[in-house]
Phi, psi and omega in degrees: 000134181287144187262136183249127173270117183267133173233152182283142180290149179296154177267125181247133176235128183251123182254193175287327183238340187223156175239139178241145182231129181231114180273143178297132174088003181235138179273340177294142169246127183266134177246134174229145180268144181278126173271329182186157178229144172216134174247114180217127172051053176075012182235134182250138179224131182231128177260131176258158182277010181196167177276125174243357184258163177255136186072197189278333180204138182224142180258130174253186177295160180063026173067026176278133173243139183242141180207162174138152181260321184249322176233166176263146180237112175270129187230130173225129171138218187300309183298312180300313186270335186082005185259136180282152178290142181291145184268000000 
């Protein structure tokens, strides 16, 4: 049976102009500038100036999901959780 490694999600802190990312077990903090923000239909999207996630998609603390090839697109809300907004 293959052994599966469980890791805690990275902690993301979002400021006015920058996002910081701290991975559990690492002392380095990753900093990225915010290029833009969008709030639509219960979904928050933030575009960053660099890739801060590992692989093609990564989930961070507070239900933020990160994806992108050249820049990181942070998404939280309907698309990230798959839950439709309450009526």
